[in-house]
N, C-alpha and C positions, 0 to 999 in steps of 0.2 A: 092210680098208683101202679108204679113199675118197681117191684122188690127187686133183690139182686138176681142177675140173669142177663141174657141176651135177647132182644127182641126185635125181629126184623119186620120192617113195616115201609108201607107207601104213604100215601098223603093221608093225614089226619087232620080233620076239620074241627077247629075249636070253636065251641059256642060261648056265649056270654056266661059269666058266673061259673068259670071251670078253673080247677087247678090240676095242671099235669105235674106229678110228682115222680121225680125220676130217681130212685132210691141210691143211696151210697153202694157201689158194687153193681148196679144196673147200667147196661147199655141199650139205648134205642138206636138200632143199626138201620140206615136208609137201606132199602132193597136195591139190588143192582139190575132188577128188572124195570125198564122204563115204563111199562104197562101198569105198574103199580101207582104211578103219579099222575094227578092231573095235569093237562096239557098247559104249556104257555099261553098266556091270555091272549086272544084276540080282541084288542081294544077297538071301540067304535070312533076313534079319533088317534091322531097321530101323538105319541108320547115324546118324539125328538129324543129318544133315548134308546138304548140298547136293551135286550131282553132282561138281561141281570138286574137293571134297574128298574124296568117298569113292569115286570110280570112277578104277582104274589100268590098265584094258583100253583105253579110247578115248585112244590115244597114238600116237606117231610111234615112239619106242624105249621098250619096256616090258620089265619082267622081273618074274618072278613066283618066290617060294621058291628063288632063285638065290644063288650065292656067288662073289665074285671076278670082278665085272664091271667093267671099265675103259671110259670113254668119253673119248678123249684126242684130241690132235693138232693144235691151233691153227686148226682150221677152223670153219664155221659152220653152226648148225641154223636154218633159216628158215621163216616162214610167211607167206603173202601175204594171208591173209583179211583182215587189217587191221579186226579188231574183235575183241571179247571173245566168247567160246564157241567152242570147237574142240577139236582133240586137243592132249593134253599133249606138249611135246617130248620130256620125260624123265619117265617114271613108272616108279619101282622099289618093290615091294611086297613084304614079309616076305623081305627078303633082305640079305646081309652081306658085310662085305669089299668096298666100292665105292669107286671112285676116278672122280671127274669133274672132268676138269683141262684148263684153256687152250682151252676151247671158248667160242664166241661164240653166243649165242641172241638172233635178231632177231624181234620182231613174234609173241611168243608169245600164242595167243588163250586160253590156260589157265594153270594154275601152270607155270612154265618148268623147275624142277628139283622134282619132287614124290616125296617119300619117306614111306611108310607102313611102320611096324613094321620098320625096317631098323636095323641095328646095325654100327659100325665103318664110318664114311662120311668120305671126303674130299672136300670140293668146294673146289677152289683154282684160282685164276686165271681164274675164270669171268666173262664178260662178258655182261650182259641188257641188251639195248637195246629201248626202245619195247614193253615187256611190258604187255599189256592186261589183266592178271590179277596174281597174286602172283608173286615171283621164285624164293625158294629156302624151301620149306617142309617141315622134317622134323617128321613128325607120329609121335607115339609111337615114337619113334627114340631110340638110345642110342650114346654115344660117336661124336659128330659134329663134325667140325671144318671149319668155313667160314672161308676166309683167301683175302687178295689179290684180292677179287672186286670187280667194277664193276657194280652193279645199278641200273637205270632202269625203274621199273613205275609204272604207273597204280594199282594196288592195292598192298596190303603187299609191301614188298621183302623183307625176310626175316622169316618168320612161324613160330614154334615153338609147336607146339598138341599137344593129346592128344584126339583126337575119338574117337567111337565106331564109326569105319569098320571096326575089325576085328571087330566085334561084342561087344566087351567093353573094359572100362577098361585101357589101358597107360600106363606112365609114359614120359616124355621126360627123360632124364638125361645129364648130362656132354656139354653143347654147348658149343663155343667158336665166338666170331665175331671175327675179328682182321683188322686192316689192310684194310678194306673202304671203297669209296666209294659211297655210297647215296643215291638219288634217288627219292622216292616221293611220289605225291598222297595216301597214306593214312599208314601207319604205316612209318616207316624199318625199325626193329627191334620186334618185337611178340611178346609171349607172350600167346596166346589167338586168337581169341577162345573156340575149343572148347577147353574144359579139363575133360574128364571124368575123365582120369588125371592123376596128381601130375606136376609138373615141378619138378626139382631140379638144382642145380649147372650153372648156366649163368654163363659169362663173356663179355662182350662188351666189346672194348677197341681203341683206336688206329682208330677210324673217323671219318670226316667223312660229314655227312648234309645234304642240301639239299632243301628243299621244291620241289615239281615242279607248275608251273602246269597247269591245266585241270580236268576232271572227276576225281574228285568235288571240291566247292568247297575252296579253300585252307584253309579253317578246319577242315577234317578230318585235316588232316596233322600227325602227331606223332613226335617224333624217337625216344623210347624209351617204349613202352607195356608195361606189366606187369599182367596181368590174370588173375583167376581168378572165373568166373562160373557154373561148371557143377558145383560140388563138389568141384574138386581143390584140394592144398595145393601152393601154389609156393613153394619155399624155396630159400634158398642162391643169389641173383643177384647177380651183380657187374657194374657196369657202369663204365668208366673211361677216362679220356683220350678224349674225345669232343668235335669240333667242330661246330656245326651254323650254317648260314646259311639264314635265310628259312623255318625249320620253324615252323609256327604254334603248336604246343604242345610244347615240349621234353620235358616230363616227365609221364607219366600213369599213375598206379599205382592199380588199381581191384580191389576185392573187392566182387563183386555176387552176386546170387542169382538168375540166369535158370534154372539147374536144369534145363537140356536133358537128357532121359533120365531124370530123376529124379522119383519121386512118393512122397512130396512133395518139392519142390526144398529143399535144405539148403546153406547157405553153406559153402564149404571154408575156405581161410585163404592169406593171403599174409604171409610173415615172412622176416627174414634178408634184407633186401635193401640192398645198398651201392652208392651211385651218387657218383662222385667225379671231380674234374677234368674237368669239362663246362663249356664255353663256348658260349653260343648268342646269335646275333645276330638282331633283327629278328622276335622273339616276339611275335604279337598275340592270343595266348590264353592264359589263366592255367593254369600247371602245377597239377596236383592229386594228392592222395594220400588216399584215402578207402576206407572200409569200410563197413558198414552198422550199423544198431542193434543192440546186442548181440554183433556180430561185427566186432571191429576188426582192421584191419591191425596187424602186429605188428614191432617192432625194424626200423625203416627209418631209415637214415642218409643224410644229403646232406653232402658235404664237397668243398670247393673248387668252388662251383658259381657261374657268373656268367651271368645271363641279362638281355640287353638287350631290354627290351619297347617296343614302338611302341604310340603313342595309339590306342585304338580307342572306339567310340561305342556307345550303346545302354543300355537299362534294365537295371539289375542285379537277378538274382533275389533275391526276398525274400518268403519263405524261399527258402532253396536246397533243391531237391526232392530226395527220397532216391532215386526211381526204382529200386528195387532189382533189379527184373527186366528192365529195359531192355537193350537191346545196348549193349555199353560203348564209349563214344567221348568224346572230350575235350570235346565240345561239349553232352554231354547234360545237364547241370546249367543250360544258360544262361549268360549273362554272370556270373561269380563276382564276389563282393564285394571280392576281393583282386586286384591287377594282377601279382603275381608267384606266389605260392603260397598255394594254400588246401588244409588239412588237415582233415580231419574222420573221427571213428572211428579214432583210431590209438592204439595202445599201445606207446609208447617210440619217439619221434621225435628223432632226433639231428640238428642242425644246426650246421654249423661251416664259417666262411668262405663264407657263402651270401650273394650279393650281386644285387641288382637295379637296374639303372641305365636310364637313357632314361624314357620314358614321361612326358615334359613334359606337363602339363595334364591327366593323368590324378589324379583327387583319391582314387582309391581307395588304402588303405594297400597297401604291398608284400605283406604276407603277414597271414592269418587263421587261426587255428587254433579248433577247435571239437569238444568231446568228445575231446582229446588229452590222455593222460596221460603223465606223465614226460617233456614237452619238454624238451630239453637244447640251448639255444642259446648259443654262444661269443660272448664278449663282441665287439661291432663286427661280428657275422656279417650281419645283416639290412641290406641297403643301407648308409647311412650311420652304423649303429649303433642303427638304432631295433628295438625287441623287436617281436614278433609281436603284432598285435592280438588281443584275446580273442575 
């Protein structure tokens, strides 16, 4: 129990059946002396990922192969480094039955809440302020519930992934994100980039999202990003009741073929995605849903989507490059030929009540489809009733 006051600390190892209670008015402050922390892990295998993703020893609160850890109390975990790269505030690996509740994390120089190979996790009422890296990252985790959180980060705010940091692929399954307020310079809620294991059964609902100024450039900011680029199958993703303001690209769905850890690289799949009841204001990048030649994304549905686009300028990519192996980001194709939605290599695209407003002076069509089979567009769904351009 940490009562009111400031407590400077290095790495604290959390065993099973422990509750760390940081009381209201208490601050657990990461030491500025690197010698107070465990070193970055030297793994006996290639994790095919950077140290922020694969290392769980260089941290303030760390747990390994533990069960029933609670980090609670209404207090603050802080770091005064004021830059990226440093110890993770919370890093839990191969652990289960975890609760992180009512904690504020300020100035995290690394992933603020980092979870690897963990099952049955509750992250509730957590506030993250001025995070220099990612906010909440469940990697190769199952049964994760993230709710009532307020996340403000430079990099991805909530990032669901399946890296090779355990030495082998492991799926991430049964994840809910609900009732959160999210601000990011990159992706507000993202599946990827590391996608070596499958991702399935993810629900994101009742969240507000805001673009965050500063580096990286605002053009890199995305609301919902759903990606598979390392051979994984991403399936069963439901996104609903989302409001965005000032998010550059509201929706980005991408099947690519980076193939990290694969020889040869082979595309995975993205299928069974439902995105509904989304309102976005001030988007200045085109939303996109894309696969690669011979490997379409499948069974994608947009229902009840309104996106206000703002005019932008610049040359249109002609032709739009495939860039199959590139790092996935909403700007990877250049300025797209549609102002609202660009879809390519899609098998089964359902659109109902999809509207693009604003964009005065932008002569591009609202929507373009290319190599899209079985497009189902409800009457009057695209803008003022215009069908998608071929």
